Wavefront OBJ file of the C-alpha trace (Angstrom):
o trace
v 70.728 337.222 51.503
v 73.239 336.647 48.789
v 76.351 337.936 48.841
v 77.698 339.760 45.439
v 81.052 340.911 46.706
v 84.403 338.989 46.011
v 84.917 338.054 49.897
v 83.564 336.015 52.191
v 81.378 338.890 55.040
v 80.924 338.421 58.594
v 78.420 340.301 60.342
v 79.022 339.774 64.571
v 75.862 341.444 66.680
v 76.937 341.140 70.223
v 78.461 337.556 69.539
v 75.481 336.621 67.296
v 77.667 336.035 63.855
v 75.958 335.720 60.480
v 78.234 334.735 58.245
v 77.358 334.895 54.455
v 80.074 333.128 51.975
v 80.934 334.533 48.790
v 78.941 333.341 45.594
v 81.303 333.898 42.799
v 79.401 336.234 41.211
v 80.258 339.801 41.919
v 78.206 343.129 41.319
v 81.085 345.595 39.999
v 80.606 349.250 38.776
v 81.623 349.372 35.215
v 84.660 351.718 34.755
v 86.479 353.509 31.878
v 89.567 355.884 32.161
v 90.784 359.413 30.571
v 94.267 360.701 30.408
v 94.631 363.445 32.812
v 97.979 364.931 32.292
v 100.921 364.417 34.235
v 102.086 365.557 37.409
v 106.066 365.488 38.223
v 106.579 363.872 34.900
v 104.108 360.870 35.807
v 101.072 360.520 33.685
v 97.551 360.965 35.621
v 94.143 359.972 34.864
v 90.601 359.941 36.034
v 88.781 357.067 36.526
v 84.742 357.666 35.162
v 82.374 355.179 36.697
v 79.790 353.895 34.591
v 76.354 351.629 35.486
v 76.252 348.984 38.167
v 76.833 345.388 36.797
v 75.685 341.682 37.583
v 73.154 342.841 40.213
v 69.636 342.377 38.491
v 66.620 344.065 39.720
v 65.416 345.054 43.663
v 62.718 342.333 42.876
v 65.501 339.747 42.241
v 66.515 340.162 45.741
v 63.628 339.674 48.197
v 65.738 338.107 50.884
v 68.682 341.431 50.237
v 71.858 341.649 48.429
v 74.962 342.204 49.532
v 77.580 344.430 47.373
v 80.606 346.415 47.962
v 80.263 349.908 48.942
v 81.285 351.581 45.535
v 78.314 349.477 44.184
v 76.256 350.410 46.826
v 76.944 354.254 46.028
v 75.916 353.948 42.341
v 72.275 352.606 43.117
v 69.232 354.577 43.064
v 66.888 354.612 45.930
v 64.541 351.789 44.713
v 67.114 349.613 46.168
v 66.722 351.401 49.931
v 66.326 348.087 52.607
v 67.347 345.865 49.492
v 70.865 346.293 48.732
v 73.321 346.373 52.291
v 77.712 347.359 52.025
v 79.213 346.419 55.174
v 80.095 349.561 57.376
v 83.724 349.807 57.414
v 83.997 353.174 58.301
v 85.993 355.380 61.658
v 82.951 354.994 63.896
v 81.262 351.672 62.743
v 82.848 349.731 65.003
v 84.028 346.782 62.763
v 85.984 344.278 64.370
v 89.601 344.202 63.004
v 92.719 341.475 63.935
v 96.061 342.357 64.868
v 96.952 343.768 61.237
v 94.111 346.153 60.857
v 92.501 344.343 58.547
v 88.279 343.720 58.961
v 87.503 340.113 60.797
v 83.690 340.994 61.014
v 81.146 343.946 60.301
v 78.681 345.081 63.391
v 76.481 346.574 60.821
v 75.261 346.989 57.401
v 74.836 350.435 55.215
v 71.979 350.769 52.794
v 71.638 353.260 50.173
l 1 2 3 4 5 6 7 8 9 10 11 12 13 14 15 16 17 18 19 20 21 22 23 24 25 26 27 28 29 30 31 32 33 34 35 36 37 38 39 40 41 42 43 44 45 46 47 48 49 50 51 52 53 54 55 56 57 58 59 60 61 62 63 64 65 66 67 68 69 70 71 72 73 74 75 76 77 78 79 80 81 82 83 84 85 86 87 88 89 90 91 92 93 94 95 96 97 98 99 100 101 102 103 104 105 106 107 108 109 110 111
Protein backbone atom coordinates (compact mmCIF):
# COMPACT_ATOMS: atom_id res chain seq x y z
CA UNK A 1 0.00 0.00 0.00
CA UNK A 2 1.36 3.42 -0.99
CA UNK A 3 1.68 5.92 1.86
CA UNK A 4 0.80 9.45 0.69
CA UNK A 5 1.10 11.04 4.15
CA UNK A 6 4.20 12.89 5.39
CA UNK A 7 4.72 10.32 8.18
CA UNK A 8 5.70 6.68 8.41
CA UNK A 9 2.60 4.68 9.36
CA UNK A 10 2.78 1.62 11.61
CA UNK A 11 -0.19 -0.73 11.93
CA UNK A 12 -0.07 -3.29 14.76
CA UNK A 13 -2.81 -5.94 14.71
CA UNK A 14 -2.38 -8.35 17.62
CA UNK A 15 1.40 -8.14 17.39
CA UNK A 16 1.59 -8.44 13.60
CA UNK A 17 3.24 -5.18 12.54
CA UNK A 18 2.94 -3.60 9.10
CA UNK A 19 5.22 -0.66 8.26
CA UNK A 20 4.30 1.85 5.55
CA UNK A 21 7.15 4.32 5.03
CA UNK A 22 6.41 7.83 3.81
CA UNK A 23 7.09 8.05 0.07
CA UNK A 24 7.85 11.75 -0.10
CA UNK A 25 4.69 12.27 -2.18
CA UNK A 26 1.90 13.78 -0.09
CA UNK A 27 -1.80 13.97 -0.99
CA UNK A 28 -3.25 17.23 0.30
CA UNK A 29 -6.48 19.19 0.28
CA UNK A 30 -6.21 22.64 -1.29
CA UNK A 31 -7.18 25.46 1.04
CA UNK A 32 -7.79 29.16 0.99
CA UNK A 33 -8.52 31.60 3.77
CA UNK A 34 -11.03 34.43 3.99
CA UNK A 35 -11.39 37.08 6.63
CA UNK A 36 -14.20 36.39 9.09
CA UNK A 37 -14.05 39.46 11.33
CA UNK A 38 -12.42 39.64 14.72
CA UNK A 39 -12.93 38.48 18.26
CA UNK A 40 -11.40 40.41 21.20
CA UNK A 41 -9.49 42.50 18.62
CA UNK A 42 -7.89 39.33 17.23
CA UNK A 43 -8.35 38.80 13.47
CA UNK A 44 -10.34 35.65 12.64
CA UNK A 45 -10.24 33.77 9.34
CA UNK A 46 -12.19 30.89 7.83
CA UNK A 47 -10.44 28.10 6.00
CA UNK A 48 -12.18 26.95 2.82
CA UNK A 49 -11.35 23.39 1.75
CA UNK A 50 -11.08 22.55 -1.93
CA UNK A 51 -10.02 19.60 -4.04
CA UNK A 52 -7.66 16.77 -3.16
CA UNK A 53 -4.28 17.12 -4.88
CA UNK A 54 -1.51 14.60 -5.43
CA UNK A 55 -3.50 11.36 -5.41
CA UNK A 56 -4.61 10.59 -8.96
CA UNK A 57 -7.55 8.25 -9.57
CA UNK A 58 -8.72 5.15 -7.66
CA UNK A 59 -7.60 2.88 -10.50
CA UNK A 60 -4.05 4.25 -10.04
CA UNK A 61 -3.88 2.45 -6.67
CA UNK A 62 -4.71 -1.26 -7.06
CA UNK A 63 -2.83 -2.03 -3.81
CA UNK A 64 -4.59 0.78 -1.92
CA UNK A 65 -3.32 4.11 -0.64
CA UNK A 66 -2.83 5.64 2.81
CA UNK A 67 -3.88 9.27 3.21
CA UNK A 68 -4.61 11.67 6.06
CA UNK A 69 -8.07 11.78 7.64
CA UNK A 70 -8.63 15.23 6.10
CA UNK A 71 -7.88 13.92 2.60
CA UNK A 72 -10.03 10.83 3.18
CA UNK A 73 -12.93 13.05 4.24
CA UNK A 74 -12.80 14.91 0.91
CA UNK A 75 -12.80 11.77 -1.27
CA UNK A 76 -15.94 10.32 -2.83
CA UNK A 77 -17.38 6.81 -2.56
CA UNK A 78 -15.34 5.65 -5.56
CA UNK A 79 -12.40 5.58 -3.11
CA UNK A 80 -14.12 3.14 -0.72
CA UNK A 81 -11.78 0.20 -0.02
CA UNK A 82 -9.03 1.95 -2.02
CA UNK A 83 -8.09 4.92 0.20
CA UNK A 84 -7.47 4.48 3.92
CA UNK A 85 -6.49 6.70 6.84
CA UNK A 86 -5.01 5.63 10.17
CA UNK A 87 -7.75 5.21 12.80
CA UNK A 88 -6.67 7.51 15.64
CA UNK A 89 -10.02 8.36 17.24
CA UNK A 90 -10.63 8.04 20.99
CA UNK A 91 -12.21 4.58 20.61
CA UNK A 92 -9.82 3.22 17.96
CA UNK A 93 -7.31 1.67 20.41
CA UNK A 94 -4.25 3.22 18.82
CA UNK A 95 -0.95 2.58 20.59
CA UNK A 96 0.61 5.65 22.23
CA UNK A 97 3.95 6.38 23.87
CA UNK A 98 4.37 7.86 27.36
CA UNK A 99 3.83 11.38 25.96
CA UNK A 100 0.57 10.42 24.25
CA UNK A 101 1.96 10.40 20.72
CA UNK A 102 0.59 7.73 18.38
CA UNK A 103 3.25 5.11 17.60
CA UNK A 104 0.95 2.61 15.85
CA UNK A 105 -2.68 2.19 14.90
CA UNK A 106 -4.67 -1.02 15.16
CA UNK A 107 -7.07 -0.37 12.30
CA UNK A 108 -7.65 1.75 9.22
CA UNK A 109 -10.64 3.86 8.12
CA UNK A 110 -12.03 4.04 4.56
CA UNK A 111 -14.68 6.19 2.85
